[in-house]
C-alpha positions in Angstrom: 16.9 3.6 -3.4 18.1 7.2 -2.7 19.0 9.5 -5.5 22.6 10.2 -4.4 23.9 6.6 -5.0 27.1 6.7 -7.0 27.8 4.4 -9.9 31.3 3.1 -10.3 33.2 4.6 -13.3 34.6 1.2 -14.4 32.3 -1.6 -13.5 33.8 -5.1 -13.4 32.7 -7.6 -16.0 29.8 -10.0 -15.4 27.8 -9.5 -12.3 28.9 -6.0 -11.2 28.2 -4.6 -14.8 24.7 -6.1 -14.7 24.1 -4.6 -11.2 25.2 -1.2 -12.5 22.7 -1.3 -15.3 19.9 -2.2 -12.9 20.8 0.6 -10.6 20.8 3.0 -13.5 17.3 1.9 -14.6 16.0 2.3 -11.1 17.5 5.8 -10.9 15.8 6.9 -14.1 12.3 5.6 -13.1 9.8 8.3 -12.4 8.2 6.4 -9.6 10.3 4.2 -7.3 9.5 0.5 -7.5 9.5 0.2 -3.7 7.9 2.6 -1.3 10.7 5.1 -0.6 11.9 6.1 2.9 11.8 9.6 1.6 11.2 11.5 -1.6 14.6 13.1 -1.4 15.5 14.7 -4.7 12.1 14.2 -6.2 10.5 17.1 -8.0 7.6 18.7 -6.3 4.2 19.5 -7.7 4.3 22.6 -9.8 1.0 24.0 -8.4 0.0 23.8 -4.7 3.1 21.8 -3.6 2.1 21.7 0.1 -0.4 19.3 1.5 -2.1 20.0 4.9 -2.6 16.6 6.6 -4.6 15.4 9.6 -2.5 12.6 11.0 -4.1 9.8 12.8 -2.8 10.5 16.2 -5.6 10.9 18.7 -3.6 12.6 21.5 -4.9 16.1 22.3 -1.5 18.0 22.2 -1.2 16.9 18.5 -4.7 17.9 17.5 -3.6 20.1 14.6 -2.8 19.9 11.0 0.7 19.2 9.7 2.2 20.3 6.3 3.9 17.9 3.9 5.5 18.4 0.5 3.7 16.9 -2.5 5.9 15.0 -5.0 5.1 15.6 -8.6 4.3 11.9 -9.1 1.5 12.1 -6.5 0.1 15.4 -7.7 -2.9 13.9 -9.5 -4.0 11.6 -6.7 -3.2 13.8 -3.7 -6.5 15.6 -3.6 -8.4 16.9 -0.5 -10.3 14.2 1.3 -8.1 11.2 0.3 -6.3 8.8 2.7 -2.5 9.2 2.7 0.5 7.8 4.5 3.1 10.1 5.9 6.3 9.9 8.0 5.7 11.3 11.4 7.9 11.7 14.5 11.2 12.7 13.0 13.0 15.6 14.7 13.8 18.8 13.0 17.5 18.0 13.0 17.0 15.1 10.6 17.1 17.1 7.4 18.9 16.2 4.2 18.9 18.1 1.0 16.2 20.3 2.2 13.8 17.5 3.1 13.0 16.1 6.6 13.6 12.4 6.9 12.8 9.6 9.3 9.8 8.9 11.5 7.3 6.1 11.3 4.7 5.7 8.7 1.2 6.7 9.9 -2.2 7.1 8.3 -3.8 10.5 7.7 -6.3 12.5 5.7 -5.3 15.2 3.2 -7.3 18.2 4.2 -6.2 20.8 1.6 -3.5 21.7 -0.9 -1.7 25.0 -0.5 0.8 27.1 -2.4 2.9 27.9 0.7 3.5 26.6 4.2 3.6 28.7 7.4 6.0 26.2 8.9 9.6 27.6 9.1 11.5 24.3 8.9 12.0 21.7 6.2 9.0 19.6 5.1 8.8 15.9 4.8 7.1 14.5 1.7 4.0 12.5 1.4 5.0 8.8 1.4 2.1 7.8 -0.8 -1.6 8.1 -1.4 -3.4 5.1 0.0 -6.4 5.5 -2.4 -7.6 8.3 -4.7 -11.1 7.9 -3.4 -12.1 11.1 -1.5 -13.7 9.9 1.7 -13.5 13.1 3.8 -15.7 16.0 2.5 -15.5 19.5 3.8 -19.0 19.1 5.4 -17.9 16.0 7.3 -14.7 17.7 8.4 -16.6 20.6 9.8 -19.0 18.2 11.6 -16.1 16.2 13.1 -14.4 19.4 14.3 -17.6 20.6 16.0 -18.1 17.2 17.7 -14.4 17.2 18.9 -14.8 20.6 20.4 -18.1 19.8 22.1 -16.8 16.7 23.7 -13.2 17.9 24.5 -11.7 15.4 22.2 -9.4 15.3 19.2 -10.4 15.5 15.6 -8.5 12.3 14.8 -10.5 10.3 17.3 -13.8 11.6 15.8 -12.7 10.8 12.2 -11.9 7.3 13.3 -15.6 7.0 14.4 -16.9 8.8 11.3 -15.0 7.1 8.5 -14.9 3.3 8.4 -11.7 1.4 7.6 -10.9 1.0 3.9 -11.7 -2.1 2.0 -9.9 -2.3 -1.3 -12.3 -4.8 -2.9 -15.4 -2.7 -2.1 -13.6 0.4 -3.2 -12.7 -1.0 -6.6 -16.3 -1.7 -7.5 -18.5 1.1 -8.9 -21.6 2.2 -7.1 -25.0 1.9 -8.9 -26.5 4.9 -10.7 -28.8 6.9 -8.4 -32.5 6.5 -8.9 -34.9 9.4 -9.5 -36.8 10.8 -6.5 -39.9 8.8 -5.6 -43.4 10.1 -5.4 -44.4 11.7 -2.2 -46.2 9.1 0.1 -49.5 9.7 1.8 -49.4 10.4 5.6 -50.6 6.9 6.5 -50.7 6.3 10.2 -49.1 9.7 10.8 -52.7 11.0 10.8 -53.1 9.6 14.3 -50.9 12.5 15.6 -52.1 16.1 15.8 -49.4 17.5 13.5 -48.3 14.3 11.9 -49.7 14.8 8.4 -48.4 18.4 8.4 -44.9 17.1 9.4 -44.8 14.7 6.5 -46.1 17.3 4.0 -43.4 19.8 5.2 -40.7 17.3 4.4 -42.1 16.5 1.0 -42.2 20.1 0.0 -38.6 20.9 1.0 -39.2 22.1 4.6 -37.0 21.5 7.6 -39.4 20.9 10.5 -38.0 19.8 13.9 -40.1 17.5 16.1 -40.0 15.4 19.2 -42.3 12.4 18.4 -43.9 10.4 21.2 -45.0 7.3 19.2 -48.1 5.4 20.0 -47.7 1.8 21.2 -47.9 -0.8 18.5 -46.0 -2.0 15.4 -46.5 1.1 13.3 -43.5 3.2 14.2 -41.1 1.6 11.5 -43.6 2.4 8.8 -44.0 5.9 10.1 -40.3 6.5 10.0 -40.2 5.1 6.5 -42.8 7.5 5.4 -40.9 10.5 6.8 -37.8 9.2 4.9 -39.8 8.7 1.7 -41.3 12.3 1.9 -37.7 13.7 2.3 -36.5 11.7 -0.8 -39.5 13.0 -2.8 -38.2 16.5 -2.3 -34.9 15.6 -3.9 -33.0 15.5 -0.6 -31.4 12.8 1.6 -32.4 11.3 4.9 -30.6 9.6 7.8 -32.2 7.4 10.5 -30.2 6.1 13.5 -31.6 3.3 15.7 -30.1 1.6 18.8 -29.5 -1.9 17.4 -29.5 -4.1 14.3 -32.9 -5.7 15.1 -34.7 -2.3 14.9 -32.6 -1.3 11.9 -33.9 -4.5 10.2 -37.5 -3.4 10.9 -37.0 0.0 9.4 -35.1 -1.5 6.5 -38.1 -3.8 5.8 -40.5 -0.9 6.0 -38.5 1.2 3.6 -38.2 -1.7 1.1 -41.9 -2.3 1.3 -42.7 1.4 0.7 -40.0 2.4 -1.8 -38.5 -0.9 -3.2 -34.9 -1.9 -3.5 -32.0 0.4 -4.2 -33.1 3.6 -2.6 -31.5 3.3 0.9 -28.4 1.8 2.5 -28.2 -0.1 5.8 -25.1 0.6 7.9 -24.8 -1.8 10.8 -22.0 -3.9 12.3 -23.8 -7.1 11.4 -23.2 -6.3 7.7 -19.5 -7.1 7.9 -16.6 -4.7 6.9 -16.7 -5.2 3.1 -20.5 -4.9 2.7 -20.7 -2.0 5.1 -17.9 -0.1 3.4 -19.5 -0.7 0.0 -22.8 0.7 1.3 -21.0 3.6 2.9 -19.2 4.4 -0.4 -22.6 4.3 -2.2 -23.8 7.0 0.2 -20.6 9.0 -0.2 -20.8 8.9 -4.0 -24.4 9.9 -4.0 -25.8 6.6 -5.4 -28.3 6.4 -2.5 -29.8 9.3 -0.5 -31.2 7.5 2.5 -29.4 5.6 5.3 -30.7 3.5 8.2 -28.1 2.4 10.7 -26.8 2.0 14.2 -24.7 4.4 16.2 -21.7 4.9 13.8 -24.2 5.9 11.1 -24.7 9.3 12.8 -21.7 10.4 10.7 -23.0 8.9 7.4 -22.0 11.3 4.5 -25.6 11.7 3.1 -25.7 14.3 0.3 -28.2 17.1 0.4 -29.3 16.1 3.8 -33.0 16.9 4.4 -33.8 14.9 7.5 -32.0 13.4 10.5 -33.9 11.1 12.8 -33.0 9.1 15.9 -35.2 6.4 17.4 -35.2 5.8 21.2 -32.6 8.3 22.2 -32.6 7.1 25.8 -31.1 3.8 24.9 -27.5 3.5 26.1 -26.4 2.1 22.7 -26.6 5.7 21.4 -23.7 6.8 23.5 -20.4 5.8 22.0 -17.9 4.2 24.4 -14.9 5.4 22.4 -13.3 8.8 22.9 -14.6 11.4 22.8 -17.8 9.6 23.7 -20.3 11.4 21.4 -24.1 10.8 21.7 -26.2 10.3 18.6 -28.8 12.8 19.7 -26.3 15.6 20.1 -24.5 14.8 16.9 -27.7 14.8 14.9 -28.7 18.1 16.5 -25.4 19.6 15.3 -26.1 18.2 11.8 -29.6 19.6 11.8 -28.3 23.0 12.8 -25.3 23.0 10.4 -27.2 21.6 7.4 -30.5 23.4 8.1 -32.4 20.2 7.7 -35.3 18.5 9.4 -34.9 16.8 12.8 -37.0 14.0 14.3 -36.5 12.4 17.7 -38.9 9.5 18.2 -39.6 7.0 21.0 -42.5 5.4 22.7 -41.2 7.1 25.9 -39.7 10.6 26.4 -36.3 11.5 27.8 -35.6 14.6 29.8 -33.4 15.9 26.9 -36.3 15.5 24.5 -38.6 17.5 26.8 -36.0 20.2 27.0 -35.9 20.5 23.2 -39.6 21.1 23.3 -39.5 23.5 26.2 -36.8 25.6 24.6 -38.8 25.9 21.4 -36.0 24.2 19.3 -38.5 21.4 18.4 -42.2 21.0 18.4 -44.1 18.1 20.0 -45.7 15.4 17.8 -48.1 13.6 20.1 -51.5 11.9 19.8 -54.6 12.9 21.7 -55.7 11.0 24.8 -58.4 9.1 22.8 -55.8 7.7 20.5 -53.6 6.8 23.4 -56.4 4.9 25.2 -57.2 3.0 22.0 -53.6 1.9 21.3 -52.2 1.3 24.8 -52.9 -1.8 26.9 -54.5 -1.9 30.3 -51.8 -1.5 33.0 -52.3 -2.9 36.5 -49.9 -2.7 39.5 -48.9 -5.0 42.4 -47.3 -3.2 45.3 -45.4 -4.5 48.4 -48.6 -4.4 50.5 -50.5 -6.7 48.1 -47.4 -9.0 47.9 -47.3 -9.3 51.7 -51.0 -10.3 51.8 -50.7 -12.7 48.8 -50.2 -16.3 49.8 -49.2 -17.3 46.3 -46.5 -14.5 46.2 -45.0 -15.8 49.5 -45.0 -19.4 48.3 -43.8 -18.7 44.8 -42.6 -15.8 42.7 -45.8 -15.2 40.8 -48.5 -13.2 42.6 -52.1 -14.2 42.1 -53.0 -11.3 39.8 -50.0 -12.0 37.6 -50.8 -15.7 37.5 -54.4 -15.0 36.5 -53.2 -12.5 33.8 -50.8 -15.1 32.4 -53.5 -17.8 32.3 -56.0 -15.6 30.6 -53.4 -14.2 28.1 -52.3 -17.7 27.1 -55.8 -18.4 25.8 -55.3 -16.0 22.9 -51.6 -15.6 22.3 -48.1 -15.3 23.7 -47.3 -13.6 27.1 -44.2 -11.6 27.6 -42.3 -11.6 31.0 -39.7 -9.0 31.5 -37.0 -9.5 34.2 -34.3 -7.0 35.0 -31.4 -9.4 34.8 -30.3 -12.5 32.9 -28.8 -15.6 34.6 -30.1 -17.3 37.7 -29.8 -15.6 41.1 -27.2 -12.9 40.8 -27.8 -11.2 44.2 -29.6 -12.1 47.5 -31.2 -10.0 50.2 -33.0 -10.4 53.5 -36.6 -11.6 52.9 -37.9 -9.4 55.7 -36.1 -6.0 55.3 -34.4 -6.5 51.9 -30.9 -5.6 53.3 -28.4 -7.0 50.8 -26.8 -10.2 52.0 -23.0 -9.6 52.3 -20.0 -11.7 53.2 -18.8 -11.2 56.9 -15.2 -11.4 55.8 -14.9 -9.0 52.8 -18.5 -7.4 52.6 -18.8 -8.9 49.1 -22.3 -9.9 47.8 -23.5 -13.4 48.6 -24.7 -15.6 45.7 -26.3 -19.0 45.3 -25.4 -20.0 41.7 -27.5 -22.8 40.4 -29.2 -23.1 43.8 -26.0 -24.3 45.5 -24.8 -23.2 49.0 -24.2 -19.5 49.7 -20.8 -18.2 48.6 -19.3 -14.7 48.3 -19.0 -13.2 44.9 -15.7 -11.5 45.7 -13.6 -13.9 47.9 -15.5 -17.1 47.2 -15.9 -18.1 50.9 -19.0 -19.9 52.1 -21.7 -18.4 54.3 -23.3 -21.4 56.0 -24.8 -19.7 59.1 -25.8 -16.3 57.5 -28.2 -14.0 59.3 -29.3 -10.4 58.5 -27.2 -7.8 60.3 -30.2 -5.4 60.3 -33.1 -7.5 61.6 -31.6 -10.9 62.4 -33.7 -12.9 59.9 -32.2 -16.0 58.4 -34.5 -16.1 55.4 -33.2 -14.9 52.0 -34.9 -13.8 48.8 -33.5 -13.2 45.3 -32.8 -9.5 45.1 -32.9 -9.8 41.3 -34.0 -13.1 39.9 -32.6 -13.7 36.4 -34.3 -14.8 33.2 -33.2 -18.4 33.5 -34.6 -18.8 37.0 -37.9 -17.1 36.1 -38.2 -19.4 33.0 -37.8 -22.4 35.3 -40.5 -21.2 37.7 -42.9 -20.4 35.0 -42.3 -23.7 33.3 -43.3 -25.5 36.5 -46.4 -23.3 37.0 -47.5 -23.8 33.3 -46.1 -27.3 32.4 -48.1 -27.5 29.1 -46.9 -24.2 27.7 -43.7 -23.6 25.8 -41.2 -21.2 27.6 -38.7 -19.3 25.5 -36.0 -16.9 26.7 -34.4 -13.9 25.1 -31.3 -12.2 26.5 -27.8 -11.0 25.8 -26.4 -14.4 24.8 -29.4 -15.3 22.6 -31.8 -12.6 21.5 -35.0 -13.5 19.6 -36.1 -11.2 16.9 -39.7 -12.4 16.6 -42.0 -15.1 18.0 -45.1 -16.6 16.5 -48.6 -15.5 17.6 -49.4 -18.8 19.2 -49.6 -19.2 23.1 -46.2 -19.3 24.7 -44.3 -17.7 27.6 -41.5 -15.4 26.5 -39.0 -14.5 29.3 -36.8 -11.5 28.3 -34.4 -9.1 29.8 -35.0 -5.3 29.0 -34.1 -4.4 25.5 -34.2 -8.0 24.2 -37.9 -8.4 23.9 -38.9 -10.1 20.6 -41.8 -8.8 18.5 -44.8 -11.1 18.5 -46.9 -11.7 15.4 -50.2 -9.9 16.2 -48.8 -8.5 19.5 -48.6 -10.1 22.9 -51.8 -10.9 24.7 -50.3 -9.8 28.1 -47.0 -8.8 29.7 -45.6 -9.1 33.2 -43.0 -6.6 34.3 -41.3 -8.2 37.3 -39.0 -6.8 40.0 -39.8 -3.2 39.1 -38.4 -1.9 42.3 -34.9 -3.2 41.3 -34.9 -1.0 38.2 -36.3 2.1 39.9 -34.1 1.7 43.0 -30.7 2.0 41.1 -28.5 4.8 42.5 -28.7 6.8 39.3 -30.1 10.1 38.4 -31.8 8.5 35.4 -33.1 5.4 37.2 -36.8 6.4 37.1 -36.6 7.7 33.5 -34.8 4.6 32.3 -37.1 2.2 34.1 -40.2 3.9 32.5 -38.6 3.7 29.1 -37.9 0.0 29.4 -41.4 -0.7 30.7 -43.0 1.2 27.9 -40.9 -0.5 25.3 -42.1 -3.8 26.5 -45.7 -2.7 27.0 -45.8 -1.3 23.5 -45.5 -4.8 22.2 -48.8 -5.8 23.8 -52.1 -5.5 22.1 -54.3 -2.5 22.8 -56.8 -2.5 25.6 -59.7 -2.9 23.2 -58.2 -6.2 22.1 -57.8 -7.4 25.7 -54.1 -6.5 26.1 -53.0 -6.3 29.8 -49.8 -5.4 31.5 -49.1 -6.2 35.1 -46.1 -4.4 36.8 -44.7 -5.6 40.1 -43.7 -2.3 41.7 -44.9 0.2 44.2 -47.9 2.0 42.6 -47.1 5.4 44.2 -43.8 5.7 42.4 -43.8 8.5 39.8 -42.5 6.3 36.9 -45.1 3.6 37.7 -47.9 6.2 37.7 -46.7 7.5 34.3 -46.9 3.9 33.0 -50.4 3.4 34.3 -51.5 6.7 32.7 -49.3 6.2 29.7 -47.9 9.7 30.1 -44.2 9.7 29.3 -44.2 13.3 28.3 -45.7 14.4 31.7 -43.1 12.3 33.5 -40.2 13.9 31.5 -41.5 17.4 32.1 -41.7 16.9 35.9 -38.2 15.4 35.9 -37.0 18.4 33.9 -38.5 20.9 36.3 -36.9 19.2 39.3 -33.5 19.0 37.6 -33.7 22.7 36.8 -34.2 23.5 40.5 -31.3 21.3 41.5 -29.0 22.3 38.7 -28.7 18.8 37.2 -28.3 17.9 33.5 -29.6 18.5 31.0 -30.4 22.0 32.4 -26.7 22.4 33.3 -23.7 21.0 31.5 -21.6 18.6 33.3 -18.2 16.8 32.8 -16.8 13.8 34.6 -13.1 13.6 35.3 -11.9 10.2 36.7 -8.5 8.7 37.5 -6.1 8.2 40.4 -6.6 10.6 43.2 -3.4 12.6 42.8 -3.7 12.9 39.1 -7.3 14.2 39.4 -6.3 16.8 42.0 -3.4 18.0 39.9 -5.5 18.1 36.7 -8.4 20.1 38.2 -6.0 22.5 39.8 -4.2 23.2 36.5 -7.4 23.6 34.4 -8.5 27.2 33.7 -12.1 26.5 34.3 -14.9 29.1 33.7 -15.7 31.3 36.6 -19.1 29.8 37.0 -17.9 26.2 37.2 -18.7 24.2 40.3 -16.6 21.3 41.5 -18.5 18.3 43.0 -16.2 15.8 44.7 -14.0 14.1 44.1 -15.4 10.8 45.4 -14.1 7.3 45.2 -15.3 5.1 42.4 -16.5 1.6 43.1 -13.7 -0.9 42.6 -13.9 -3.2 39.7 -14.9 -6.7 40.8 -12.1 -9.3 39.9 -13.3 -11.9 37.5 -16.1 -9.6 36.2 -16.2 -8.0 32.7 -14.7 -4.5 33.0 -17.2 -1.8 31.7 -15.9 1.2 29.9 -14.8 3.8 32.4 -14.3 1.4 35.2 -10.9 1.5 37.0 -8.5 -1.3 36.3 -8.7 -4.3 38.7 -6.8 -3.5 41.9 -6.6 0.3 41.3 -8.5 2.9 43.3 -9.8 5.8 41.2 -11.8 8.9 42.1 -14.2 10.9 40.1 -14.8 14.7 40.1 -17.9 16.3 38.5 -17.6 19.8 37.0 -20.9 21.6 36.5 -21.6 24.9 34.7 -24.9 26.7 33.9 -26.3 26.9 30.4 -24.2 28.9 28.0 -20.8 27.8 29.6 -20.7 24.3 28.2 -18.3 25.2 25.3 -16.0 27.1 27.7 -15.9 24.1 30.1 -15.1 21.7 27.2 -12.3 24.0 25.9 -10.8 24.4 29.3 -10.7 20.6 29.9 -9.3 19.9 26.5 -6.5 22.5 27.0 -5.6 21.1 30.4 -5.5 17.6 29.1 -3.3 18.6 26.1 -0.9 20.5 28.4 -0.7 17.5 30.7 0.1 15.1 27.9 2.6 17.4 26.4 4.5 17.5 29.8 4.6 13.7 29.7 1.8 12.9 32.1 1.5 9.1 32.3 -1.3 8.5 34.8 -4.7 8.1 33.2 -7.2 10.9 33.4 -10.5 10.2 31.7 -12.7 13.1 30.6 -16.3 12.6 29.6 -18.6 15.5 28.7 -22.3 14.9 29.7 -21.7 11.4 31.2 -24.8 9.2 30.9 -24.3 7.8 34.4 -23.5 10.2 37.2 -25.0 8.3 40.1 
């Protein structure tokens, strides 16, 4: 009810008189009973009456702070870091009694309180404080701003990723009292690495070492991460570990619990549910726990007195956020390590090119084991190339070459055998058996399929292809270009009828399997852990992974192979891995030698010569052709920027799930790549952000998607 309501001088008897009394009571109340449309006429806070607010509008041309008046009734709760609701969108002409009115209610964060405003017009008042709980600290605000600037995004978008949605029930409960620092742990299996024990000791004594850790194969890496966290806690500081998925978070969680007991760390994963996850997040924010293990969103966890940030398997695509502005866990943790002057640990059984660059630049030191330790822990790796497949009668008659069949048979005598296939499903794509030319529809050039072993049909238009023949060599025989997990499980079941066959993939992922003999067919990344390790592993259709048209194809294939092979017993225990791929390929040779670091260093050297990331910085700009051309022309790019393209993007298949960044079905998009040398990345991001903000301010409606350091550039 507004403050200028007039009371009648002579109210009528009965109902009107009673109504007048109610109105008078409401007028005298300090706080309105209902949420007011405006605080018109309300007294302002006596000190610092201006609140600077970050409104939750993720558009770039509104990426700034807005000033609001603080009513006296909200003075105590309206503190920096709390969530607020404000009116936003009213024009400057909607002013009454010195206060701006109108606009829709929108969420925001109160950044700071000020004595004066630098805005020349009338201020609207804060509508209300959502909660007095401060959830945005100055350190988190600085990190979010740095991430937004690096990725040409808005601060509001980053804060949406960094701060989980509020849960009132979780917020109303107090967090437990913090436990005292634990005793420093011993180095344990870190002693297998040349500088491993020194790294743990440096963390325990308050140091801030930075390392790229190439972990030995085997099940020890969760315990080694837990010991690094425990050493950091022993120094009175906090630690943060980010892993690709909930399964690996559970392994690190179990290792930390076994080492330190309950109550010293929080687990932040989507599987926890919104209430539990927010309760855990609040415990971290309030300082009740100092250690965090989580998946991608945990990279922003508000750990107090941060002493260590760690990321496991930075090459996994799950570490790259698919929401604007698309930050990567590795880059965010690098920013945190630099800003907070804390330790940094990047670990994996493989090695990305970005990790090799951190070592080459001197920003981090390598943590690797000597060759004797590697030979002891790694399995024996054998290869089967195209020449051997052509001479192998068993490979021509069935999918399992003789060497692979023998390896499976021997492995099943002592334990489970892992079979990795590149795809799930049955037979997604077909190709000519003789020359491997993809089989395509004569009408629309779509890919031919044979779902569930039925007749050939086109995956785009659905027409049949009864009399297909290869346009390249004339052959009429087909082969599965990528045979899925279900088809492979069926073939292995027929070959080994007395053995249990289990599958693990996107629809049903197994966490663990028992150590008894069994065949486990899995897609990359879904391999379950076997009790006591696998006796053997088959890596099928390796050429399909290496042959992808992607700059990272070889690196990614090696990472997936090594992740699977690391689950196999060491060579001394009879562990064997057979990979079906051309032995001369660089990534295959790196697997045979178990040398991921050497592979990454050679890749880095080649990319440096060609000017490819991560040596250069690159941005992808995609959208309709005319919009892309106009955007690139309007951007004030750095003088050393190089434009590559634009080129058409592959059309989105109708009926298929649309991946992030794909054009809408039926639309034709193009993509331009912008490349700058080292040192100009910040200028490129700033130029693209300014151009996008100007385009949106002018009312641009056509979509233009910007992604800094895209993970997939073809």
